[in-house]
C-alpha positions in Angstrom: 7.4 -5.5 5.4 4.5 -5.9 7.8 5.2 -7.8 10.9 3.8 -11.4 11.1 2.8 -10.6 14.8 -0.7 -9.5 13.8 -3.8 -11.7 13.4 -6.0 -10.4 10.6 -9.3 -12.3 10.6 -11.1 -10.4 7.9 -11.4 -7.4 5.6 -14.4 -5.3 4.7 -13.4 -4.0 1.3 -15.3 -0.7 1.3 -17.4 1.3 3.8 -18.6 4.9 4.1 -19.8 4.3 7.7 -16.7 3.3 9.7 -14.7 6.4 8.9 -17.0 9.3 8.4 -16.1 11.6 5.5 -13.9 9.0 3.9 -14.2 5.8 1.9 -12.5 3.2 3.9 -11.6 -0.5 4.2 -12.0 -2.0 7.6 -9.6 -4.6 9.0 -10.8 -7.0 11.7 -8.1 -8.3 14.0 -8.5 -11.4 16.1 -8.4 -11.4 19.9 -9.9 -9.3 22.7 -9.1 -8.9 26.4 -12.7 -8.1 27.2 -15.7 -10.3 27.2 -18.5 -7.8 26.8 -21.8 -9.8 26.9 -23.4 -7.6 24.2 -20.4 -7.9 21.8 -21.7 -8.3 18.2 -18.4 -9.8 16.9 -18.1 -12.8 19.3 -16.0 -14.8 16.8 -13.3 -12.2 17.1 -13.0 -12.4 20.9 -10.8 -15.6 21.3 -7.1 -14.8 21.3 -6.5 -17.8 19.1 -8.5 -17.8 15.9 -10.2 -20.8 14.3 -10.0 -21.0 10.6 -8.1 -18.8 8.2 -5.8 -15.9 9.3 -4.9 -13.5 6.5 -1.3 -12.7 5.7 -0.5 -9.1 6.5 1.6 -8.6 3.4 -1.2 -9.9 1.2 -3.7 -7.5 2.9 -1.4 -4.6 2.4 -1.0 -5.5 -1.2 -4.7 -5.8 -1.7 -5.4 -2.4 -0.1 -2.7 -0.7 -2.2 -4.3 -2.2 -5.3 -7.6 -0.6 -4.3 -6.1 2.8 -3.4 -7.9 4.5 -6.3 -11.3 3.9 -4.6 -10.3 3.7 -0.9 -8.4 6.5 0.9 -8.6 5.2 4.5 -8.2 2.1 6.6 -10.1 1.5 9.8 -8.6 -1.1 12.2 -11.1 -2.8 14.4 -11.3 -6.1 16.3 -11.1 -7.7 18.7 -8.8 -5.2 20.4 -6.1 -4.0 17.9 -3.7 -2.7 20.6 -3.1 -6.3 21.8 -1.2 -7.0 18.5 2.6 -6.6 18.8 2.8 -6.1 15.0 0.3 -3.3 14.9 2.9 -0.4 14.6 4.7 -2.1 11.7 1.4 -2.9 10.0 0.2 0.7 10.2 3.6 2.0 9.0 3.0 0.1 5.8 -0.5 1.6 5.5 1.0 5.1 5.9 3.6 4.4 3.3 0.7 3.6 1.0 -0.8 7.0 1.6 -3.8 5.8 3.7 -5.5 7.7 6.5 -5.7 5.3 9.5 -8.4 5.1 12.1 -8.2 2.7 15.1 -11.0 1.4 17.3 -9.9 0.5 20.8 -11.2 -0.3 24.3 -8.4 1.8 25.8 -6.8 -0.9 27.9 -3.3 -0.5 26.4 -2.3 3.2 26.8 1.4 2.3 26.2 0.6 1.1 22.7 -1.7 4.0 22.0 1.0 6.5 23.1 3.5 4.8 20.8 1.1 5.1 17.8 0.3 8.7 18.6 3.9 9.7 19.2 5.0 8.1 15.9 2.2 9.9 14.0 0.7 6.7 12.8 -2.9 7.5 13.5 -5.4 10.1 12.0 -8.5 9.1 14.0 -9.1 7.3 17.3 -12.4 5.8 18.3 -12.5 4.6 21.9 -15.2 2.5 23.5 -16.4 3.5 27.0 -18.2 0.4 28.2 -20.0 1.8 31.3 -19.9 4.0 34.3 -17.0 3.1 36.6 -19.2 1.0 39.0 -20.5 -1.1 36.1 -17.4 -1.4 34.1 -16.4 -5.0 35.0 -19.9 -6.2 34.6 -20.2 -4.9 31.1 -16.5 -5.6 30.1 -17.1 -9.2 31.2 -13.8 -9.3 33.1 -11.6 -7.3 35.4 -10.9 -3.8 34.0 -8.0 -1.5 34.9 -9.9 1.8 35.1 -6.6 3.7 35.6 -5.3 2.5 32.2 -8.6 3.2 30.6 -8.7 6.8 32.0 -5.0 7.2 30.9 -6.0 6.3 27.4 -8.9 8.7 27.3 -6.6 11.5 28.5 -4.0 10.6 25.9 -6.6 10.7 23.2 -8.1 14.0 24.2 -4.7 15.6 24.3 -3.4 14.0 21.1 -4.6 16.7 18.7 -6.1 14.0 16.5 -9.7 13.5 15.5 -11.4 11.3 18.0 -14.7 10.1 19.4 -15.8 8.2 22.5 -18.6 5.6 22.1 -20.9 3.8 24.5 -23.1 0.9 23.5 -26.1 1.6 25.6 -26.8 -1.9 26.9 -30.0 -2.5 28.9 -28.1 -2.3 32.2 -27.1 1.4 31.6 -29.4 4.2 32.7 -29.3 7.9 32.6 -27.2 8.2 35.8 -24.6 6.0 34.2 -24.4 8.2 31.2 -24.1 11.3 33.4 -21.2 9.7 35.3 -19.5 9.0 31.9 -20.1 12.6 31.0 -18.4 13.8 34.1 -15.5 11.5 33.5 -15.0 12.6 29.9 -16.0 16.3 30.4 -14.6 18.4 27.6 -14.3 15.7 25.0 -15.2 16.7 21.4 -17.5 13.9 20.4 -19.5 11.4 22.4 -21.6 8.7 20.6 -24.4 6.8 22.2 -24.7 3.6 20.2 -28.0 1.7 20.3 -27.8 -1.9 21.6 -29.1 -4.4 19.2 -30.2 -7.8 20.5 -29.1 -9.8 17.5 -25.8 -11.7 17.5 -24.2 -11.3 21.0 -21.3 -13.0 22.9 -23.8 -13.9 25.7 -26.8 -15.5 24.0 -29.1 -14.2 26.8 -28.6 -10.7 25.4 -30.4 -11.7 22.3 -33.6 -11.6 24.3 -33.0 -8.3 26.0 -34.9 -5.2 25.0 -32.9 -2.1 23.9 -33.6 1.4 25.2 -36.3 3.4 23.3 -35.3 6.3 21.1 -36.9 8.6 23.7 -34.7 7.2 26.4 -31.6 7.6 24.3 -32.5 11.2 23.6 -32.9 11.9 27.3 -29.5 10.4 27.9 -28.0 12.5 25.2 -29.6 15.6 26.5 -28.4 14.9 30.0 -24.7 15.2 28.9 -25.0 17.7 26.0 -23.2 20.4 27.9 -20.3 18.0 28.8 -19.2 17.4 25.2 -18.7 19.3 22.0 -21.4 17.2 20.5 -23.4 14.1 21.4 -24.6 11.8 18.7 -27.1 8.9 18.7 -26.3 6.1 16.3 -27.9 2.8 15.4 -31.5 4.0 16.2 -34.1 5.5 14.0 -33.4 9.2 14.8 
């Protein structure tokens, strides 16, 4: 049975966006060790949730009941790798025949390695918050860059499908993106995600202007040769 050591705050029953090429359900886990000011899921940041936490066994049962329509599960947060019960939870998903994708900030390479070594993942999406010099500013707290780089290397060598994502907050410029390109040189897929000044952890960010599409394209062009492909998402491309 799934471990109780996992805080499930919500379930998106069906999406064709979160796991490209598959129909997926997305699981939102509670708690994050970052405080990114532009975070669009601020209610998932506290390590202790307010309100209802879903029982993992009930979520597994619900997903299995819908297996006819959904063939994958995307695990998001919060930061999923903080949850001690994550491996047991994913084992139950794999027993149910689901493809599993995880979205992570890369701060827990030990957990990532465990999941990779036990063949529990099919796709890894890792957020790259900023260039090294701006990482703590945009993570909202101290960041262990050595662990983040270790996670990136693990992912690139895993043999799994993967992508790296940067939300292009207003503080980031083309030189920051170039630094990220040098850091992740050789990665298969890099996604520049448009910042949206809507619901954010820091309310001041709701008044900040996002980069223009032209600026995002210039950023993408500046690192095109560093990656297998560079994608712009969340903007009218």
